[in-house]
C-alpha positions as CSV (number, residue, x, y, z in Angstrom):
1,M,104.7,14.1,81.1
2,N,104.6,17.4,80.4
3,K,103.9,18.4,84.0
4,K,106.7,16.5,85.3
5,F,108.7,18.3,82.9
6,F,107.9,21.4,84.0
7,K,108.6,20.8,87.6
8,L,111.9,19.2,86.8
9,K,112.6,22.4,84.7
10,I,111.6,24.5,87.4
11,I,113.7,22.4,90.3
12,T,116.7,23.1,87.6
13,I,116.2,26.6,87.2
14,L,115.7,27.0,91.0
15,L,119.0,25.0,91.6
16,T,121.0,26.7,88.2
17,F,120.3,30.1,90.2
18,G,122.0,29.2,93.8
19,L,124.9,27.8,91.8
20,S,125.1,30.6,89.8
21,I,125.4,32.9,92.6
22,S,128.1,30.5,94.6
23,R,130.0,30.5,91.4
24,G,129.7,34.3,90.7
25,L,131.1,35.1,94.5
26,C,134.1,32.6,93.4
27,N,134.7,34.4,89.7
28,N,134.8,37.8,92.0
29,L,137.4,36.2,94.3
30,D,139.6,34.7,91.6
31,E,139.2,38.3,90.1
32,L,140.1,40.1,93.3
33,K,143.6,37.8,93.4
34,K,144.7,38.2,90.4
35,E,144.1,42.3,90.2
36,P,146.8,43.5,91.5
37,L,146.4,46.5,93.4
38,Q,149.1,48.8,91.2
39,T,146.9,48.8,88.6
40,K,144.8,51.1,90.1
41,S,146.7,54.1,88.9
42,A,144.9,56.6,90.0
43,K,144.6,55.6,93.6
44,L,148.3,55.0,94.0
45,Q,149.2,58.5,92.3
46,C,146.9,59.7,95.1
47,N,148.9,57.9,98.0
48,C,151.7,59.1,95.9
49,E,151.2,62.8,96.7
50,Q,149.8,62.1,99.9
51,N,153.0,60.4,100.7
52,L,154.8,63.3,99.2
53,Y,153.2,65.8,101.1
54,A,153.5,63.5,104.9
55,I,157.6,64.2,104.0
56,N,157.7,68.1,103.3
57,I,158.8,67.2,99.7
58,N,159.7,71.3,99.5
59,W,162.2,71.3,102.4
60,W,164.4,69.1,100.4
61,D,164.7,72.3,97.8
62,N,166.8,74.2,100.4
63,F,170.0,71.9,99.7
64,N,170.0,73.7,95.9
65,D,171.0,70.7,94.5
66,P,169.2,69.8,91.0
67,Y,169.1,65.9,91.4
68,L,168.2,65.0,95.6
69,K,164.6,66.0,95.5
70,N,163.7,63.7,92.3
71,Y,165.9,60.9,93.6
72,I,163.2,60.9,96.9
73,C,159.7,61.7,94.8
74,Q,161.0,58.1,92.7
75,T,161.8,56.6,95.6
76,I,158.3,57.6,97.3
77,E,156.4,56.5,94.2
78,K,158.4,53.2,92.8
79,N,160.1,51.7,96.2
80,H,158.8,48.2,96.8
81,E,159.3,48.5,100.8
82,L,157.2,51.5,100.8
83,K,154.9,50.0,98.2
84,K,154.6,47.3,100.8
85,A,153.5,49.1,103.2
86,A,150.9,50.9,101.4
87,L,149.4,47.6,100.8
88,K,149.6,46.9,104.3
89,T,147.8,49.9,105.2
90,E,145.2,49.2,102.4
91,E,144.7,45.5,103.9
92,Y,144.0,47.4,107.3
93,R,141.4,49.4,105.8
94,Q,139.5,46.7,104.2
95,A,139.8,45.1,107.8
96,L,137.8,48.2,109.4
97,R,135.2,47.0,107.0
98,Q,134.9,44.0,107.8
99,I,134.4,44.5,111.2
100,Q,132.0,47.3,110.5
101,S,130.3,45.0,108.5
102,R,129.2,43.3,111.8
103,E,127.2,46.6,112.8
104,L,124.6,45.7,110.1
105,P,122.1,43.3,109.4
106,T,122.7,40.1,106.8
107,L,120.6,39.0,104.3
108,T,120.8,35.8,102.6
109,F,118.7,33.7,100.4
110,S,118.6,30.2,99.9
111,P,116.2,28.5,97.7
112,T,115.5,24.7,99.2
113,F,114.1,21.5,97.6
114,A,113.9,18.6,99.4
115,R,112.1,15.0,98.7
116,I,110.5,13.1,101.5
117,K,109.2,9.6,101.5
118,T,108.0,8.3,104.5
119,A,107.7,4.7,106.0
120,R,104.9,2.2,106.2
121,N,103.3,2.4,109.7
122,E,100.7,0.6,111.7
123,I,99.1,1.3,114.5
124,G,97.0,-1.1,115.8
125,D,94.8,-2.2,113.3
126,I,95.2,1.6,111.3
127,E,97.8,0.9,108.2
128,F,99.6,4.2,107.0
129,A,100.1,3.8,103.4
130,Q,104.0,4.6,102.2
131,T,103.7,8.9,100.7
132,R,106.5,10.6,99.0
133,S,106.1,14.1,98.7
134,N,108.1,17.3,97.3
135,I,109.2,20.5,99.2
136,Y,109.8,23.8,98.0
137,V,110.9,26.6,100.0
138,L,112.3,30.3,98.6
139,P,112.9,31.7,102.3
140,L,114.8,35.3,102.5
141,V,117.0,35.1,106.1
142,V,117.9,38.4,107.9
143,R,119.7,38.0,110.8
144,Y,120.9,40.9,113.1
145,E,123.0,41.0,116.4
146,A,121.6,44.1,118.1
147,D,124.4,46.3,119.5
148,I,122.9,46.9,122.7
149,F,125.7,47.0,124.7
150,L,127.7,49.0,122.2
151,K,130.3,45.9,121.7
152,N,130.5,45.2,117.8
153,H,130.4,49.3,117.5
154,N,133.9,49.2,120.0
155,K,135.5,47.0,118.0
156,T,134.8,49.1,114.9
157,K,136.6,52.0,117.0
158,S,139.2,49.9,118.0
159,A,140.0,48.6,114.4
160,K,139.9,52.0,113.2
161,L,142.9,53.2,115.5
162,E,144.8,50.0,114.3
163,K,144.4,51.2,111.0
164,D,145.4,54.8,111.6
165,S,148.2,53.1,113.4
166,W,149.4,51.5,111.0
167,E,149.2,54.9,108.6
168,Y,151.1,56.7,111.1
169,K,153.2,53.7,110.9
170,Q,153.6,54.1,107.1
171,K,154.4,57.8,107.6
172,A,157.2,56.9,109.8
173,A,158.4,54.3,107.1
174,N,158.5,57.4,104.4
175,I,160.3,59.9,106.3
176,L,162.6,57.1,107.2
177,M,163.4,56.1,103.3
178,A,163.6,59.3,102.1
179,S,166.1,60.6,104.9
180,D,168.3,57.5,104.0
181,V,168.5,58.2,100.6
182,A,169.2,61.5,101.2
183,T,172.2,60.3,103.4
184,V,173.2,58.2,100.3
185,Y,172.9,60.5,97.6
186,I,174.9,63.5,99.9
187,N,177.6,60.6,100.4
188,I,177.9,59.6,96.8
189,I,178.5,63.1,95.6
190,K,181.2,63.9,98.6
191,L,183.1,60.4,97.4
192,D,183.2,61.9,93.9
193,K,185.0,64.6,95.0
194,T,187.4,62.8,97.3
195,I,187.8,60.2,94.2
196,K,188.9,63.3,92.3
197,S,191.6,64.8,95.0
198,Q,192.6,61.1,95.7
199,E,193.6,60.8,92.1
200,K,195.6,64.0,92.5
201,I,197.1,62.6,95.7
202,V,198.4,59.2,93.5
203,K,199.7,61.2,91.4
204,I,201.5,63.7,93.4
205,R,202.8,60.6,95.4
206,K,203.9,58.8,91.9
207,K,205.5,61.8,90.9
208,V,207.9,61.8,94.8
209,F,208.6,58.4,94.3
210,E,209.5,59.1,90.8
211,L,211.6,62.2,92.6
212,T,213.2,60.2,95.6
213,K,214.4,57.5,93.0
214,E,216.6,60.4,90.8
215,R,218.0,61.5,93.9
216,N,219.0,57.9,95.6
217,I,220.3,57.5,92.2
218,A,222.3,60.8,92.1
219,G,223.5,60.3,96.2
220,L,220.8,63.0,97.5
221,S,218.9,60.3,99.4
222,S,218.2,57.0,100.7
223,T,217.2,53.9,99.7
224,Y,214.8,53.8,102.9
225,E,213.6,57.2,101.6
226,V,213.0,55.5,98.3
227,T,211.1,52.4,100.0
228,S,208.7,55.0,102.4
229,T,207.9,57.0,99.2
230,D,206.9,53.9,97.4
231,K,205.0,52.8,100.2
232,L,203.2,55.9,100.5
233,Y,202.6,55.9,96.9
234,T,200.4,52.3,97.1
235,Q,199.0,53.0,100.0
236,A,197.4,56.0,98.1
237,K,196.3,53.7,95.5
238,I,194.9,51.5,97.8
239,E,192.9,54.2,99.4
240,L,191.8,55.1,95.9
241,N,190.4,51.8,95.0
242,D,188.7,51.5,98.5
243,Y,186.7,55.0,98.1
244,K,185.9,53.8,94.3
245,R,184.3,50.7,95.9
246,Q,182.4,52.8,98.7
247,R,180.7,54.7,96.0
248,D,180.1,51.9,93.9
249,I,177.8,50.4,96.8
250,L,176.3,53.5,97.7
251,L,175.5,53.7,93.8
252,H,174.2,50.5,93.8
253,Q,171.8,51.3,96.7
254,L,170.6,54.3,95.4
255,A,169.6,52.4,92.3
256,V,167.7,49.7,94.0
257,Y,165.8,52.5,96.6
258,I,164.5,54.1,93.0
259,D,163.7,50.6,91.5
260,S,166.4,50.5,89.3
261,S,169.0,48.1,88.1
262,P,172.0,48.1,89.5
263,T,174.1,47.5,87.1
264,M,172.7,50.7,85.6
265,A,173.6,52.7,88.4
266,E,176.9,54.4,87.3
267,N,174.5,56.5,85.1
268,L,172.8,57.9,87.9
269,K,172.8,61.7,87.5
270,R,174.8,63.8,90.3
271,G,175.3,67.4,91.4
272,D,178.6,68.7,92.4
273,F,179.1,68.6,95.7
274,D,180.2,72.2,95.9
275,K,177.3,73.8,95.2
276,L,175.6,71.4,97.9
277,E,174.3,73.8,100.8
278,Y,171.5,74.0,103.4
279,K,170.0,77.4,102.4
280,K,168.0,78.4,105.4
281,N,168.9,78.6,108.8
282,I,168.9,75.4,111.8
283,P,167.1,76.4,115.2
284,K,169.4,75.9,117.7
285,T,166.2,74.8,120.1
286,I,163.5,72.8,119.5
287,S,160.1,73.3,121.2
288,S,159.3,70.2,122.9
289,E,155.6,69.9,121.3
290,V,157.4,69.0,117.9
291,I,157.7,65.7,119.2
292,S,153.2,65.2,118.9
293,F,154.3,65.7,115.4
294,R,156.2,62.3,114.9
295,P,154.5,59.5,113.5
296,D,155.9,57.2,116.0
297,I,154.5,59.3,118.6
298,I,151.3,59.0,117.3
299,E,150.9,55.7,116.9
300,A,151.6,55.2,120.5
301,E,149.1,57.2,121.2
302,N,146.6,55.5,119.2
303,N,147.6,52.1,120.0
304,L,147.0,53.0,124.1
305,K,143.5,54.6,122.6
306,K,142.7,51.1,121.3
307,A,144.2,49.5,124.2
308,K,141.1,51.3,126.4
309,I,138.9,50.1,123.7
310,D,139.9,46.4,124.3
311,I,139.5,47.1,127.9
312,R,135.7,47.5,127.7
313,I,135.1,45.2,124.9
314,A,136.3,42.3,126.7
315,K,134.3,43.5,129.7
316,K,131.5,43.3,127.4
317,E,132.0,40.0,126.7
318,F,130.1,39.3,130.3
319,L,127.1,40.7,128.9
320,P,124.6,38.2,126.7
321,T,124.2,38.4,122.7
322,V,121.1,39.5,121.4
323,Q,120.0,38.0,117.9
324,I,117.3,39.2,115.9
325,L,116.4,36.9,113.1
326,G,113.6,37.6,110.2
327,V,112.4,34.7,107.5
328,A,110.3,35.6,104.8
329,G,109.4,33.6,101.3
330,Y,107.3,31.4,100.0
331,S,107.0,27.5,100.9
332,S,104.9,24.4,99.1
333,L,104.4,20.7,98.2
334,L,103.5,21.8,94.8
335,L,105.5,23.0,92.8
336,E,102.9,25.0,90.9
337,R,101.5,26.7,94.2
338,L,104.3,28.1,95.1
339,F,104.3,31.2,94.5
340,D,100.8,30.9,95.9
341,W,100.3,34.3,98.3
342,K,98.8,32.0,100.9
343,N,102.2,29.7,100.8
344,I,103.8,33.0,102.2
345,I,105.8,31.9,105.4
346,A,107.2,34.5,107.7
347,L,109.3,34.5,110.7
348,I,110.8,36.9,113.4
349,G,112.0,36.4,116.6
350,V,114.9,37.3,119.6
351,A,117.2,35.1,121.3
352,A,120.0,36.1,124.2
353,F,122.7,33.8,124.4
354,E,124.7,34.5,127.8
355,K,128.1,32.5,128.5
356,I,127.4,30.9,132.2
357,Y,130.7,28.8,132.2
358,T,133.9,29.4,129.8
359,G,136.6,28.1,132.7
360,G,137.6,31.7,133.2
361,Y,138.3,32.3,129.4
362,N,136.6,35.9,129.4
363,M,138.3,37.0,132.9
364,A,141.7,35.8,131.5
365,T,141.1,37.5,128.1
366,L,140.3,41.1,130.2
367,R,143.9,40.7,132.8
368,I,145.4,39.7,129.1
369,K,143.7,43.1,128.1
370,K,145.0,45.5,131.2
371,V,148.4,44.1,130.8
372,Q,148.4,44.8,127.0
373,F,147.4,48.2,128.6
374,E,150.4,48.8,131.2
375,E,153.0,47.3,128.2
376,L,151.5,49.9,125.7
377,L,151.8,53.0,128.3
378,E,155.6,51.9,129.2
379,D,156.2,51.9,125.4
380,Y,154.5,55.3,124.7
381,K,156.6,56.4,127.6
382,Q,159.8,55.3,126.7
383,R,159.1,56.1,123.1
384,E,158.9,59.8,124.6
385,L,162.1,60.2,126.4
386,N,163.8,58.6,122.9
387,A,162.4,61.3,121.3
388,F,163.7,64.4,123.3
389,Q,167.0,62.5,123.8
390,E,166.7,61.7,119.7
391,I,166.1,65.6,119.3
392,S,168.6,66.9,121.5
393,D,171.5,64.5,120.2
394,A,170.7,66.2,116.7
395,L,171.1,69.5,117.9
396,S,174.3,68.7,120.0
397,Y,175.7,67.3,116.3
398,I,174.9,70.0,114.7
399,E,176.4,72.3,116.7
400,F,179.5,70.5,116.9
401,D,179.9,69.3,113.3
402,T,179.5,72.5,112.6
403,Q,182.3,73.8,115.0
404,K,184.7,71.2,113.3
405,D,183.7,72.0,109.4
406,N,183.7,76.0,110.2
407,D,187.5,74.5,111.5
408,N,188.2,72.7,108.9
409,T,186.9,75.3,106.3
410,K,189.5,78.1,107.8
411,K,192.7,75.7,108.0
412,I,192.2,74.7,104.1
413,Y,191.9,79.1,103.7
414,L,195.3,79.3,105.7
415,E,196.8,76.1,104.0
416,K,195.6,77.8,100.6
417,K,197.1,81.3,101.5
418,N,200.7,79.4,102.6
419,L,200.4,77.7,99.0
420,K,201.1,80.8,97.2
421,L,203.4,81.9,99.4
422,L,205.2,78.7,98.5
423,Q,204.7,79.4,95.0
424,E,206.5,82.3,95.7
425,R,209.5,80.6,97.3
426,L,209.3,78.1,94.4
427,K,210.1,80.9,91.8
428,A,212.4,82.2,93.4
429,G,214.2,78.9,93.9
430,I,214.6,79.0,97.5
431,I,212.4,75.4,98.1
432,S,212.8,72.3,95.6
433,Y,209.6,71.2,93.6
434,L,209.6,68.0,95.5
435,D,209.1,70.4,99.0
436,Y,206.2,71.8,96.8
437,I,204.2,69.5,95.3
438,Q,204.1,67.6,99.2
439,F,202.5,70.7,100.5
440,E,200.1,70.4,97.5
441,E,199.7,67.0,98.8
442,R,198.8,67.9,102.7
443,L,196.3,70.9,101.2
444,L,194.2,67.9,99.5
445,T,194.7,65.8,102.6
446,L,192.3,68.5,104.3
447,Q,190.4,69.0,101.8
448,T,189.2,65.6,102.1
449,E,188.7,65.8,105.8
450,Q,186.6,69.2,105.4
451,N,184.2,67.3,102.5
452,N,183.5,64.6,105.6
453,S,182.8,67.4,107.9
454,K,180.5,68.8,105.7
455,A,178.9,66.1,104.4
456,Q,178.1,64.7,108.0
457,R,177.0,68.7,108.9
458,L,174.7,68.6,106.2
459,I,173.5,64.6,107.3
460,D,173.0,66.1,110.9
461,Y,170.1,68.6,109.4
462,I,168.5,66.0,108.0
463,T,168.9,63.9,111.4
464,L,167.0,66.7,112.9
465,F,164.2,67.0,109.9
466,K,164.0,62.9,110.5
467,V,163.3,63.0,114.5
468,T,161.1,66.2,114.5
469,G,159.0,64.2,111.9
470,T,159.4,66.5,109.4
471,K,158.3,69.8,111.5
472,L,161.8,71.3,110.9
């Protein structure tokens, strides 16, 4: 009775050991599913610093604004789209580890218990009795694919290039996001100033409308003039409302960029548009070598390298696969003798597998990889041309928009001089107060035009920064 109980206990231990391994793996998988990568604060902090370095964060200090750089840093750190891209990069890193594991041997342990019952057989006059017996096996199994033709090694290199390509794609996304945040912010503070000017225009047009009504009552102006000034006053209020609506939408967009609630967007701190200016000089020409630093160009180059390796892998699929198998462990019919030295089993073997006929699958795969390489080559050439065009366009934008902004600045300077002359004429009674405030409205309108041209010029600098891959 004790002997049977001992056997059952050993069997239970072996099965429990196997089940515990499986349960442990399942628990680990559950923990991995439940564990958010965002909780790894040290790693995320490291990634954030790398992303800030990748977008040349110190370049934004040149705009002489106390909040712009901070908003860009918050976006890089908190924006969910960028976090998603970072997680995708981590996914590719883990996929690379998966493929690297194919170059290493695998070791498995599979404890086995079997109960065998034989049939009662008769051969001639000889009768064989029915038997029952147990088999206990504790094997360690090693499998290794001998990478004689470096097929698995090439697959690892291909996966690494794919991972690198996604990292450059993530860098491009960071640069684009930083540029978008800066563009939105500049437009917001431009609208802050524009709204103040428009509020003054509304007050002036209201005053013009009221004065025109008084003149109409006195018989000095027609009803048509009253209607026209009322119409201009209403139009000014409509434009003011449009400016406020545009600013609210941009504030909501900025709040979402930095992972904040749009309902609190009005509380976002902003600088002074008049103080916003780029301190460094913008080059008039850009070296063609700059495009080699653009993340999208480097990504295209990596895709080409990967495609070449994929062609090599497709060719090697025609070669045999060599498997090495090793087994070592204990095997016994009696549990009490399971760990006897003489019950050790061992096996080592080599097997080669060659696909004789696959219906043309391997050849079609090879041709597909060659066609994909040609597609990627055309994509790389087109990206190069687009990069040259984008840089040339950005330089042209800067040249003409700078000239336009300078002209608008000169117009305002001249109009301010004229306004001073009109002040003197108003004091002398040469012109009416109505004529004076109408000229003041014209000056405010010119100021709005200059605000737009200045904002566009600064955004052109950001565009050049983006298309040069931050190497401005």
